[in-house]
N, C-alpha and C positions, 0 to 999 in steps of 0.2 A: 417210097421213102420224102417228104420233105425235105427239099433244096438239094436233092442226088446229085438231078444233072443240072448247076450253078457251078460256072467256070470262070474263072477268074481272065476275064479279060485282055489282052494286050501281052501278053510274057510267052505265047506260042504252049505255053504248058496247057494242054487242054481236059489231065484229068479233073473230075469236082472239085472244089474246096475243103472237100473231109477229105480224101486222101493226103492236099497237098498239108493241109494243121498237120494229119498223123504221122506223115516226114520230115517236122519239127523233131518231132519225139522223139526221131531217129537221129540227133545230129551228138555228133561227140562232146559226151560233159554233161548233158540231159538227163539227169536219175529221175529216181525214184521219188515222191518225194517236192520236189522242185517245185516252187510254184511256176505255172500257164503266165503264157501273155495276156494283158490284156486286150478287150476287146477291143481299144481305143486301139491298140498297140496289132494285134493280127491288123487292123481297119487298113491303120501304113501297110505296114510287114507288104498288103495283099494287092491295096489297091480295092477293096468290094466296100456297100455296105454295110453298115452294123446286121442287118434281118438276114446274110445272107450269112455273116460273122457266128451270127448266135445261131443261124442253123444248125451250123456244122458244128458246132460246138453241143450241141445237145443229139446232135449223131455220136461226138466222142464219146461223151458222158453215159449214151447206151450199150458205146464197146467197154466201158470200163477202163476210159483210156484215160479219160480224171475225173474229180472227180470235186463237189462244193466244196469248201473246206469252212470252219465254225467262222473263222473274219473275213468271211467275206470272198476271202480268194479264190482260185483254183486251183486243186495241186495238180500236180500230177498221178494214177494212180497207179499204170501199169508201164510196161515200156510194148512197140506194135512187138518186138521179135519175142516178148515174151507170154503175152497171147496169140503170136503165131498168126497174124495178120500182116500185113503191112502199109 
């Protein structure tokens, strides 16, 4: 799977970026229908390239967690607990 082995350097967290981004959906106050952070916000938060973020977003879209809305912003479609994933 493309990007599955990408890790966030220097954080001490060796999980793939997609898993760390999925964890954002489990934070308090996040609800289905909320706007997902932009690519630039995610790049700044994790300190990674836009390419890495786009790959992780594509995987999250494939898993059904987020979707592109008509106004070109990504929305949260499902939370990890609803899908039985983490």
